[in-house]
C-alpha positions in Angstrom: -14.5 92.3 30.9 -17.5 92.7 33.3 -20.6 90.8 32.1 -22.8 92.5 34.7 -21.8 95.9 33.4 -22.2 94.8 29.7 -25.6 93.1 29.3 -25.4 92.8 25.4 -22.3 90.7 25.7 -23.9 88.4 28.2 -26.8 87.9 25.9 -24.7 87.2 22.9 -22.6 84.6 24.9 -25.8 82.9 26.2 -27.3 82.8 22.7 -24.1 81.2 21.3 -24.0 78.7 24.1 -27.6 77.7 23.5 -27.0 77.5 19.7 -23.9 75.3 20.2 -25.7 73.0 22.6 -28.6 72.7 20.2 -26.3 72.0 17.3 -24.5 69.3 19.3 -27.8 67.7 20.2 -29.0 67.8 16.6 -25.7 66.2 15.4 -25.8 63.6 18.1 -29.4 62.6 17.0 -28.2 62.4 13.4 -25.3 60.2 14.3 -27.5 58.0 16.4 -29.9 57.6 13.5 -27.0 56.8 11.1 -25.7 54.2 13.5 -29.1 52.8 14.0 -29.5 52.3 10.3 -28.3 48.8 9.0 -27.0 50.2 5.8 -25.0 52.8 7.6 -23.5 50.2 9.9 -22.5 48.1 6.9 -20.9 51.1 5.3 -18.9 51.9 8.4 -17.8 48.2 8.6 -16.5 48.5 5.0 -14.6 51.6 5.9 -13.1 49.9 8.9 -12.2 46.8 6.7 -10.4 49.1 4.2 -8.4 50.7 7.0 -7.5 47.2 8.3 -6.5 45.9 4.9 -4.3 49.0 4.4 -2.3 47.6 7.3 -2.6 43.9 6.5 -2.0 43.8 2.7 1.7 44.8 2.9 2.3 42.0 5.4 0.5 39.6 3.1 2.6 40.6 0.2 5.8 40.2 2.2 4.7 36.8 3.4 3.9 35.7 -0.1 7.3 36.8 -1.3 9.0 34.8 1.4 6.8 31.6 1.0 6.5 31.5 -2.8 10.1 30.2 -3.4 9.7 27.7 -0.5 6.5 26.3 -1.8 7.9 26.0 -5.3 10.9 24.1 -4.0 8.6 21.8 -2.0 6.5 21.2 -5.1 9.6 20.3 -7.1 10.8 17.9 -4.5 7.4 16.3 -4.3 7.3 15.8 -8.1 10.8 14.1 -7.9 9.6 11.8 -5.1 6.4 10.9 -7.1 8.5 10.2 -10.2 10.9 7.9 -8.2 7.9 6.1 -6.6 6.3 5.5 -10.0 9.5 4.2 -11.5 10.2 1.8 -8.6 6.7 0.7 -7.7 6.7 -2.3 -10.0 10.1 -3.5 -9.1 9.3 -3.2 -5.4 6.1 -5.2 -5.9 8.0 -7.9 -7.7 10.7 -8.0 -5.0 8.2 -8.4 -2.2 6.3 -11.1 -4.1 9.4 -13.0 -4.9 10.5 -12.9 -1.3 7.3 -14.4 -0.1 7.3 -16.9 -3.0 10.7 -18.0 -1.9 9.6 -18.5 1.6 6.5 -20.5 0.5 8.6 -22.6 -1.9 11.1 -23.5 0.8 8.4 -24.4 3.2 6.8 -26.7 0.6 10.0 -28.4 -0.3 10.8 -28.8 3.4 8.1 -31.4 3.5 9.9 -33.3 0.7 13.1 -33.0 2.6 11.6 -34.3 5.8 10.3 -37.4 3.9 13.6 -38.0 2.3 15.6 -37.6 5.5 13.2 -39.4 7.8 14.8 -42.8 7.3 18.4 -41.8 7.4 20.7 -44.1 9.4 22.5 -41.2 11.1 25.8 -41.5 9.3 28.0 -38.4 8.8 27.2 -37.7 5.1 23.5 -37.8 5.5 23.7 -35.6 8.7 25.9 -33.1 6.9 23.4 -33.0 4.0 20.4 -32.5 6.3 22.2 -29.6 8.1 23.2 -27.9 4.9 19.6 -28.2 3.6 18.2 -26.7 6.9 20.7 -23.8 6.8 20.1 -23.1 3.1 16.3 -23.2 3.6 16.6 -20.7 6.4 18.7 -18.3 4.4 16.4 -18.4 1.4 13.4 -17.9 3.6 15.0 -14.7 5.0 16.0 -13.6 1.5 19.7 -13.9 2.4 20.9 -15.1 -1.0 24.6 -14.3 -0.5 24.7 -16.7 2.5 22.5 -19.3 0.8 24.5 -19.6 -2.5 27.7 -21.0 -1.0 25.7 -23.6 0.9 23.8 -24.5 -2.3 27.1 -25.0 -4.1 28.1 -27.5 -1.4 24.7 -29.3 -1.7 25.1 -29.5 -5.4 28.4 -31.3 -4.9 26.9 -33.8 -2.4 23.5 -34.4 -4.1 23.1 -32.6 -7.5 20.0 -34.5 -8.5 18.2 -34.2 -5.2 14.7 -32.6 -5.6 15.1 -30.3 -2.7 18.5 -29.1 -3.9 17.1 -28.5 -7.4 14.2 -26.6 -5.7 16.6 -24.4 -3.8 18.5 -23.6 -7.0 15.3 -22.7 -8.8 14.1 -20.5 -6.0 17.4 -18.6 -5.9 17.4 -18.1 -9.7 13.8 -16.9 -9.6 14.7 -14.3 -6.9 17.6 -13.3 -9.2 15.0 -13.0 -12.0 16.6 -15.8 -14.0 13.2 -17.3 -14.8 14.4 -19.5 -17.6 17.0 -21.1 -15.3 14.5 -21.4 -12.5 12.1 -23.2 -14.8 14.8 -25.7 -15.8 15.6 -26.5 -12.2 11.9 -26.9 -11.2 11.4 -29.1 -14.3 14.3 -31.4 -13.2 12.9 -31.5 -9.7 9.6 -32.6 -11.1 11.2 -35.3 -13.1 13.0 -36.5 -10.0 9.7 -36.5 -8.0 6.8 -36.6 -10.5 4.1 -36.7 -7.7 5.6 -33.9 -5.7 3.0 -31.2 -4.9 5.8 -28.6 -4.2 7.5 -29.1 -7.6 4.2 -28.7 -9.5 3.1 -25.7 -7.4 6.5 -24.0 -7.9 6.1 -24.3 -11.7 2.6 -22.9 -11.5 3.8 -20.0 -9.3 6.6 -19.3 -11.8 4.0 -19.0 -14.6 1.9 -16.7 -12.4 4.9 -14.4 -11.7 5.7 -14.2 -15.4 2.0 -13.4 -16.2 1.4 -16.7 -18.0 -2.0 -17.0 -16.3 -3.5 -19.7 -18.6 -0.6 -22.1 -18.0 -0.6 -21.3 -14.2 -4.3 -21.9 -14.0 -4.0 -25.2 -15.8 -1.2 -26.4 -13.5 -3.1 -25.3 -10.3 -6.3 -27.1 -11.6 -4.4 -30.3 -12.1 -3.1 -30.1 -8.5 -6.7 -29.3 -7.3 -7.8 -32.8 -8.4 -5.7 -34.4 -5.7 -6.1 -31.5 -3.2 -9.8 -30.4 -3.7 -10.0 -28.3 -0.6 -6.7 -26.4 -0.8 -7.5 -22.7 -0.3 -4.2 -21.5 -1.8 -4.9 -23.4 -5.1 -8.5 -22.1 -5.2 -7.3 -18.6 -4.6 -4.6 -18.8 -7.3 -7.1 -20.2 -9.8 -9.6 -17.5 -8.9 -7.0 -14.8 -9.6 -6.0 -16.3 -12.9 -9.6 -16.5 -14.1 -10.3 -13.0 -12.8 -7.4 -11.6 -14.9 -8.5 -13.7 -17.9 -12.1 -12.3 -17.5 -13.6 -15.7 -17.1 -16.3 -14.7 -14.6 -18.0 -18.1 -14.4 -14.9 -20.1 -13.5 -13.9 -17.4 -11.0 -17.3 -17.6 -9.3 -16.9 -21.4 -9.0 -13.6 -20.9 -7.1 -15.0 -18.1 -5.0 -18.0 -20.3 -3.9 -15.6 -23.0 -2.9 -13.9 -20.7 -0.5 -15.3 -19.8 3.0 -15.0 -16.7 5.2 -14.3 -19.1 8.1 -11.5 -21.1 6.4 -8.0 -21.7 7.6 -6.6 -18.9 5.5 -7.9 -15.4 4.5 -8.3 -16.5 0.9 -12.0 -15.7 0.8 -11.5 -12.1 1.9 -8.6 -11.5 -0.5 -10.5 -13.1 -3.4 -13.5 -10.8 -2.7 -11.2 -7.8 -2.4 -9.4 -8.7 -5.7 -12.7 -8.6 -7.5 -13.5 -5.2 -6.0 -10.1 -3.9 -6.9 -10.6 -5.2 -10.4 -13.9 -3.3 -10.6 -12.2 -0.2 -9.2 -14.1 -0.2 -5.9 -11.0 0.4 -3.9 -12.6 1.6 -0.6 -14.7 -1.5 -0.1 -11.7 -3.7 -1.2 -9.5 -2.1 1.4 -12.1 -2.7 4.1 -12.1 -6.4 3.3 -8.3 -6.5 3.4 -8.3 -4.8 6.8 -10.9 -7.3 8.1 -8.7 -10.2 6.8 -5.7 -8.9 8.7 -7.8 -8.5 11.8 -9.3 -12.0 11.6 -6.1 -13.7 10.4 -3.1 -11.9 12.1 0.2 -13.0 10.7 -1.3 -15.1 7.9 -1.7 -12.4 5.2 1.8 -11.9 3.9 1.4 -14.3 1.0 -1.9 -12.7 -0.1 -0.6 -9.1 0.3 2.3 -10.0 -2.0 -0.2 -11.2 -4.6 -2.0 -7.8 -4.4 1.3 -6.0 -4.7 2.2 -8.0 -7.8 -1.1 -7.4 -9.5 -1.3 -3.7 -8.4 -4.3 -4.2 -6.1 -3.8 -1.6 -3.4 
């Protein structure tokens, strides 16, 4: 085809080219206006999102199908762990408390033992008795009852009425949760040494463990008369009165304690009141401060919190 020899065809082609170019320009302007409009941009974004979700949703469904049984299994295991923890929490608290109580009791009766054995003449029976007492005290303090019981049997043969031997027997029975037997041994130890601080304190602790708070408070208060600045006694009386809801007597004990004392009793007493009032965050801050100020001296007080459920 020769365009020079056919002018009408050349005109038609030129006109179509111009019309096509004009249509392209008009459509380009329209598209630019659409894209410049915020509503149009949002509409296009929704369209792109739908296209994206068409690809992502099947992957989501497949991932859910894989993870749902796994999450259900994890949930079941967690419920079993929670149930086990709830069922063993109280017995764990009691075991911890009794272990610390045993160590404290042995330390207290060690003083009596030192007084009794101070004037020994060095003969073989007294030396053997002293060594047996030392080994028994060490095993009880470490909660090694199977090792302590044979030694206690030998001590009972050598000195069955000795206050320290009776105290060892009572401590082992209390750790075995034979509280009636422990009370009998502690009572005999008190009869053998009526002025013994350790014997009276152990009976008070036994009342405290068995939740007989009135009797425990009365015994601790009788000891406080001869030991007015004993922080452990003040702390124990404070806890008893706090549980018995006697705020005035609890306040008196708290005022007698000092934040700069020889033990963290003041911090733990304040924390116990906050735990009792269900202000756990502030109580935990006080416990943390006590452990920072008195490192290595908080085990006895932590065991009290465990026993009473203050955590």
